[in-house]
DRENZALO-269994 format. One record per residue (C-alpha): residue in one letter; x, y, z. Coordinates in steps of 0.05 Angstrom, whole numbers. Each point is the difference from the previous one (the first is absolute). Layout:
+-------+--------+--------+--------+
: marvo :     c1 :     c2 :     c3 :
+-------+--------+--------+--------+
:     A :      X :      Y :      Z :
...
+-------+--------+--------+--------+
This chain:
+-------+--------+--------+--------+
: marvo :     c1 :     c2 :     c3 :
+-------+--------+--------+--------+
:     M :   3202 :   1583 :   1896 :
:     T :    -68 :     24 :     23 :
:     V :    -57 :    -19 :    -47 :
:     K :    -55 :     53 :     -7 :
:     K :    -65 :    -26 :     30 :
:     I :    -67 :      5 :    -36 :
:     T :    -37 :     56 :     34 :
:     V :    -75 :    -11 :     11 :
:     L :    -58 :     45 :     19 :
:     C :    -60 :    -38 :     29 :
:     V :    -68 :     32 :     -8 :
:     D :    -59 :    -30 :     37 :
:     D :    -54 :     28 :     46 :
:     S :      9 :    -59 :     48 :
:     A :     53 :     10 :     53 :
:     L :      5 :    -76 :      7 :
:     I :     14 :     -9 :    -74 :
:     R :     51 :     56 :      0 :
:     S :     35 :    -31 :     59 :
:     L :      0 :    -70 :    -31 :
:     M :     25 :     24 :    -67 :
:     T :     56 :     37 :     35 :
:     E :     18 :    -62 :     39 :
:     I :      0 :    -43 :    -63 :
:     I :     40 :     49 :    -43 :
:     N :     51 :     18 :     53 :
:     S :     13 :    -74 :     12 :
:     Q :     30 :     -4 :    -70 :
:     P :     74 :     16 :     -8 :
:     D :     -9 :     39 :    -65 :
:     M :    -60 :     45 :     16 :
:     V :    -24 :     50 :     52 :
:     V :    -63 :     39 :     14 :
:     V :     17 :     74 :     -1 :
:     A :    -69 :     24 :     19 :
:     T :    -73 :    -21 :      9 :
:     A :    -64 :     39 :    -15 :
:     S :    -72 :     -8 :     21 :
:     D :    -29 :     33 :    -62 :
:     P :     21 :     24 :    -69 :
:     L :      5 :     73 :     18 :
:     I :     53 :    -15 :     52 :
:     A :     32 :    -49 :    -49 :
:     R :      6 :     55 :    -52 :
:     D :     43 :     42 :     46 :
:     L :     42 :    -60 :     21 :
:     V :     14 :    -18 :    -73 :
:     K :     29 :     70 :    -10 :
:     L :     40 :     -5 :     65 :
:     H :     29 :    -71 :     -6 :
:     N :     -3 :    -15 :    -75 :
:     P :    -11 :    -75 :     14 :
:     D :     17 :    -55 :    -49 :
:     V :    -67 :    -36 :     10 :
:     M :    -68 :     16 :     30 :
:     T :    -48 :    -51 :     29 :
:     L :    -71 :     28 :     -5 :
:     D :    -67 :    -20 :     29 :
:     V :    -63 :      9 :    -42 :
:     E :    -53 :     23 :     49 :
:     M :     24 :     60 :     41 :
:     P :    -28 :     65 :     29 :
:     R :      6 :     68 :    -34 :
:     M :     20 :    -30 :    -67 :
:     D :    -13 :    -68 :    -31 :
:     G :     64 :    -40 :    -14 :
:     L :    -17 :     -6 :    -74 :
:     E :    -12 :     74 :     -7 :
:     F :     67 :     13 :     34 :
:     L :     34 :    -51 :    -44 :
:     E :    -27 :     33 :    -63 :
:     K :     26 :     68 :     22 :
:     L :     66 :    -29 :     21 :
:     M :     12 :    -35 :    -66 :
:     R :    -15 :     64 :    -37 :
:     L :     42 :     47 :     42 :
:     R :     55 :    -43 :     31 :
:     P :      1 :    -71 :    -28 :
:     M :     31 :    -51 :     47 :
:     P :     -5 :    -75 :     14 :
:     V :    -62 :    -16 :     42 :
:     V :    -22 :    -66 :     30 :
:     M :    -74 :      0 :     19 :
:     V :    -23 :    -31 :     65 :
:     S :    -72 :    -21 :    -10 :
:     S :    -53 :    -42 :     35 :
:     L :    -21 :    -63 :    -37 :
:     T :    -72 :     17 :    -17 :
:     E :    -35 :      7 :    -66 :
:     R :      6 :     75 :      5 :
:     G :     72 :     -8 :     24 :
:     S :     19 :    -41 :    -61 :
:     E :    -32 :     51 :    -47 :
:     S :     38 :     55 :     36 :
:     A :     66 :    -38 :     -5 :
:     L :    -10 :     -9 :    -75 :
:     R :    -17 :     73 :     -9 :
:     A :     63 :     17 :     39 :
:     L :     41 :    -42 :    -49 :
:     E :    -32 :     38 :    -58 :
:     L :     20 :     65 :     34 :
:     G :     73 :    -22 :      5 :
:     A :      8 :    -39 :     65 :
:     I :     52 :    -55 :     -7 :
:     D :    -34 :    -53 :     41 :
:     F :    -47 :    -13 :     59 :
:     V :     -3 :    -39 :     65 :
:     T :    -65 :    -24 :     30 :
:     K :    -13 :     14 :     74 :
:     P :    -22 :    -62 :     40 :
:     R :    -72 :      3 :     22 :
:     L :     11 :    -33 :     68 :
:     G :     60 :     -3 :     47 :
:     I :     29 :     63 :    -32 :
:     R :     65 :      0 :     40 :
:     D :     19 :    -73 :    -11 :
:     G :    -29 :      0 :    -70 :
:     L :     39 :     61 :    -24 :
:     L :     64 :    -23 :     33 :
:     S :     -7 :    -66 :    -37 :
:     Y :      3 :     41 :    -64 :
:     T :     69 :     28 :     18 :
:     D :     38 :    -33 :    -57 :
:     L :    -56 :     16 :    -50 :
:     I :     -3 :     74 :     20 :
:     A :     76 :      7 :      0 :
:     G :      4 :    -33 :    -68 :
:     K :    -52 :     46 :    -30 :
:     I :     35 :     61 :     28 :
:     R :     67 :    -23 :    -30 :
:     I :    -33 :    -10 :    -68 :
:     A :    -35 :     68 :      5 :
:     A :     66 :     34 :     17 :
:     N :     31 :    -27 :    -65 :
:     A :    -62 :      6 :    -44 :
:     K :     -5 :     48 :    -58 :
:     M :    -51 :     55 :      7 :
:     L :    -38 :      3 :    -66 :
:     P :    -49 :     54 :    -23 :
:     T :    -72 :    -19 :     15 :
:     K :    -61 :     13 :    -43 :
:     R :    -70 :     12 :     28 :
:     I :    -43 :    -61 :    -11 :
:     T :    -76 :      3 :      4 :
:     L :    -43 :    -62 :      5 :
:     G :    -47 :     -6 :    -59 :
:     A :     44 :     44 :    -45 :
:     P :      0 :    -25 :    -72 :
:     P :     63 :    -41 :    -11 :
:     V :     52 :     16 :    -52 :
:     E :    -26 :    -18 :    -69 :
:     A :     32 :    -60 :    -32 :
:     A :    -17 :    -31 :    -67 :
:     M :    -34 :    -68 :      1 :
:     L :     47 :    -56 :    -17 :
:     G :    -50 :    -25 :    -51 :
:     S :     19 :    -73 :      0 :
:     P :    -32 :    -56 :     40 :
:     L :     68 :    -34 :      1 :
:     M :     24 :     51 :     49 :
:     S :    -49 :    -22 :     54 :
:     T :      1 :    -75 :    -11 :
:     E :     73 :    -16 :     -7 :
:     K :     39 :     54 :     37 :
:     L :      5 :     15 :     74 :
:     I :     32 :     59 :     37 :
:     I :     35 :    -18 :     65 :
:     I :     20 :     57 :     48 :
:     G :     41 :      1 :     64 :
:     A :     14 :     60 :     45 :
:     S :     15 :     22 :     71 :
:     T :     16 :     68 :     31 :
:     G :    -29 :     54 :    -45 :
:     G :    -37 :    -52 :    -39 :
:     T :    -72 :     22 :     13 :
:     E :     10 :     63 :    -41 :
:     A :     45 :    -34 :    -51 :
:     I :    -54 :    -53 :    -12 :
:     R :    -52 :     54 :     -9 :
:     Q :     43 :     34 :    -52 :
:     V :      9 :    -65 :    -38 :
:     L :    -73 :    -22 :      3 :
:     Q :    -37 :     65 :    -11 :
:     P :     17 :      9 :    -74 :
:     L :    -17 :    -72 :    -19 :
:     P :    -61 :    -11 :    -44 :
:     P :    -57 :    -46 :     21 :
:     D :     21 :    -55 :    -49 :
:     S :     67 :     -8 :     34 :
:     P :     24 :    -70 :     19 :
:     G :    -13 :    -26 :     69 :
:     I :     48 :     27 :     53 :
:     L :     26 :    -31 :     64 :
:     I :     33 :     44 :     53 :
:     A :     42 :    -14 :     61 :
:     Q :      8 :     64 :     41 :
:     H :     33 :     -5 :     68 :
:     M :    -57 :     24 :     45 :
:     P :    -28 :    -23 :     67 :
:     A :    -67 :    -34 :      8 :
:     G :    -58 :     49 :      4 :
:     F :     25 :     49 :    -52 :
:     T :     -2 :    -35 :    -67 :
:     R :    -76 :      1 :     -6 :
:     S :     -1 :     76 :      7 :
:     F :     59 :      4 :    -48 :
:     A :    -37 :    -42 :    -52 :
:     E :    -64 :     40 :      8 :
:     R :     38 :     64 :     -8 :
:     L :     33 :    -24 :    -64 :
:     N :    -66 :    -27 :    -25 :
:     G :    -29 :     70 :      4 :
:     L :     58 :     30 :    -38 :
:     C :     13 :    -50 :    -56 :
:     R :    -38 :    -23 :    -61 :
:     I :     17 :    -72 :     17 :
:     G :    -32 :    -34 :     59 :
:     V :     44 :     -8 :     62 :
:     S :    -14 :    -45 :     59 :
:     E :     32 :    -43 :     54 :
:     A :     16 :    -69 :    -28 :
:     V :    -44 :    -58 :     22 :
:     H :     29 :    -70 :      1 :
:     G :    -19 :    -40 :    -62 :
:     E :    -32 :     56 :    -39 :
:     R :     11 :      4 :    -75 :
:     I :     47 :     54 :    -26 :
:     L :    -41 :     43 :    -48 :
:     S :     21 :     53 :    -49 :
:     G :    -13 :     71 :     21 :
:     H :     11 :    -18 :     74 :
:     A :     57 :      7 :     50 :
:     Y :      5 :    -45 :     61 :
:     I :     38 :     23 :     61 :
:     A :     28 :    -49 :     52 :
:     P :    -37 :      9 :     66 :
:     G :     46 :     25 :     55 :
:     G :     33 :    -58 :     36 :
:     F :    -13 :    -49 :    -58 :
:     H :     42 :    -24 :    -58 :
:     I :    -29 :      5 :    -70 :
:     S :     22 :    -45 :    -57 :
:     L :    -22 :    -20 :    -69 :
:     A :    -27 :    -69 :    -16 :
:     R :    -36 :    -36 :    -57 :
:     S :    -67 :    -33 :     -1 :
:     G :     -9 :    -30 :    -68 :
:     A :      6 :     57 :    -51 :
:     N :    -11 :     53 :     53 :
:     Y :     48 :     38 :     45 :
:     I :    -22 :      3 :     72 :
:     A :     25 :     35 :     63 :
:     Q :     26 :    -39 :     59 :
:     V :     -1 :     35 :     67 :
:     D :     31 :    -33 :     62 :
:     Q :     37 :     12 :     65 :
:     A :     61 :    -43 :    -14 :
:     P :     62 :     23 :     39 :
:     P :     29 :     68 :    -18 :
:     V :     52 :      2 :    -55 :
:     N :     56 :     53 :      5 :
:     R :    -35 :     18 :     65 :
:     H :    -62 :     21 :    -39 :
:     R :    -71 :    -25 :     -9 :
:     P :    -20 :     16 :    -53 :
:     S :     67 :    -12 :    -32 :
:     V :     14 :     26 :    -70 :
:     D :     46 :    -59 :    -14 :
:     V :    -57 :    -49 :     14 :
:     L :    -44 :     36 :    -51 :
:     F :     55 :      8 :    -53 :
:     D :     22 :    -73 :      7 :
:     S :    -71 :    -24 :    -12 :
:     A :     -6 :     45 :    -61 :
:     A :     65 :    -28 :    -28 :
:     K :    -26 :    -71 :     10 :
:     H :    -71 :      7 :    -25 :
:     A :      1 :     59 :    -50 :
:     G :     72 :      1 :    -26 :
:     P :      5 :     46 :    -61 :
:     N :    -73 :     21 :      7 :
:     A :     16 :     37 :     65 :
:     I :     26 :     71 :      8 :
:     G :     37 :     13 :     65 :
:     V :      6 :     68 :     32 :
:     I :     41 :     15 :     62 :
:     L :    -13 :     68 :     33 :
:     T :     29 :     41 :     57 :
:     G :     16 :    -36 :     65 :
:     M :     52 :    -16 :     53 :
:     G :     40 :    -65 :     -4 :
:     R :      4 :    -51 :    -55 :
:     D :    -67 :    -37 :      2 :
:     G :    -20 :    -14 :    -72 :
:     A :     69 :      8 :    -33 :
:     E :     14 :    -74 :     -8 :
:     G :    -72 :    -15 :    -19 :
:     L :      2 :     53 :    -54 :
:     L :     64 :    -32 :    -27 :
:     R :    -36 :    -67 :     -3 :
:     M :    -57 :     34 :    -38 :
:     R :     49 :     29 :    -50 :
:     Q :     34 :    -68 :     -8 :
:     A :    -69 :    -30 :    -14 :
:     G :     -9 :     50 :    -57 :
:     A :    -39 :     55 :     35 :
:     Y :      7 :     74 :    -16 :
:     T :     26 :     32 :     64 :
:     L :      2 :     72 :     25 :
:     A :     29 :     37 :     59 :
:     Q :    -16 :     70 :     26 :
:     D :     60 :     46 :     -6 :
:     E :     38 :     31 :     58 :
:     A :    -22 :     72 :    -13 :
:     S :    -74 :    -17 :      9 :
:     S :      8 :    -51 :     57 :
:     V :    -12 :     20 :     72 :
:     V :     47 :    -58 :     18 :
:     F :     41 :    -30 :    -56 :
:     G :     19 :    -66 :     36 :
:     M :    -45 :    -51 :    -35 :
:     P :      7 :     28 :    -71 :
:     R :     75 :      9 :      9 :
:     E :     10 :    -72 :     22 :
:     A :    -40 :    -25 :    -60 :
:     I :     40 :     43 :    -48 :
:     L :     66 :    -24 :     30 :
:     L :    -22 :    -73 :    -10 :
:     G :    -15 :     13 :    -73 :
:     A :    -74 :    -14 :     12 :
:     T :    -27 :     60 :    -39 :
:     V :    -11 :     12 :    -74 :
:     D :    -17 :     74 :     11 :
:     V :      8 :     52 :     55 :
:     A :    -46 :     61 :      0 :
:     P :    -30 :     56 :     42 :
:     V :    -64 :    -22 :     32 :
:     D :    -42 :     47 :    -42 :
:     K :     26 :    -34 :    -64 :
:     I :    -11 :    -72 :     21 :
:     S :    -72 :     -4 :    -23 :
:     D :     21 :     25 :    -69 :
:     L :     53 :    -54 :     -5 :
:     L :    -51 :    -53 :     22 :
:     L :    -50 :     23 :    -52 :
:     N :     52 :      4 :    -55 :
:     H :     24 :    -71 :     16 :
:     L :    -71 :    -26 :      0 :
:     R :    -16 :     33 :    -67 :
:     S :     63 :    -28 :    -32 :
:     F :    -17 :    -69 :     27 :
:     G :    -69 :      6 :    -30 :
:     Q :     27 :     21 :    -68 :
:     R :     48 :    -59 :     -1 :
:     A :    -56 :    -48 :     20 :
:     N :    -46 :     27 :    -54 :
:     R :     54 :    -12 :    -53 :
:     V :      6 :    -73 :     19 :
+-------+--------+--------+--------+
């Protein structure tokens, strides 16, 4: 029985990159490059001709910028796209903008030794293409930096910020899912710790982007800093983040211990620390992502008395991580991503009412 291969269109203005991507993809038994294009206008015609399963797309190209092309593509002919971007400050911002526009994931081009560097990414690139081919294409909304966030009523109780913590884990599709969870939260929300699978060099731009969109403060976590209400702390790319105690205070631990579940940051590392140090005062949220990182940690959080949530299948780009958590019995509730903030706020208010009656 012949298995249908994943068909890929590679779009890059560099002939070397097009050649290397073709070599990488065609070396895999389950995928094949059906065409390459040096600019988006050629790519547009090739999409119509070949109807590929996945497109790899450069950002900076002649005749039309990759982001402009992506925006048009997602409006007129949505399809899974993996961005191929240089690791620069501008490149990281462009990659994040691409994810907002509907790209599934991104790969960073090596700065030096392009041929050997890119070939060393063979497994990474092939893995991202496989995930993209099976990812769900969701409708995208136009996001503008500096736009007023969705209004949310203040929680109105200091107990919310001093006793409770929100702990979030995500992978593929998570940058947009995290935005949708954080943006409606009021400025008196509990402190939030986030483990998002993301390479080094991108999390600072991600945090800055969220900081401009949310009413809470958002930043990369710093080792040893106190977890404050009204703030979210994102694990730096390539580092684990975990929760610890220093006297009466919660603090963030950031380190480069070995990867867990092949990831650093690992969601399980963060969730396990929350189960240990916060117990019933933690709220665990597992969002879209491939694999099962975080499922067992979320179960341990629930067993420690935490309220736990998973994103539902319909709103997940990739349902792997939430599905594994649900199958383990780790979740109290399952909800669309745009309803998760409401569930969080309702839980926090009910907790405050119970505390005030005591």
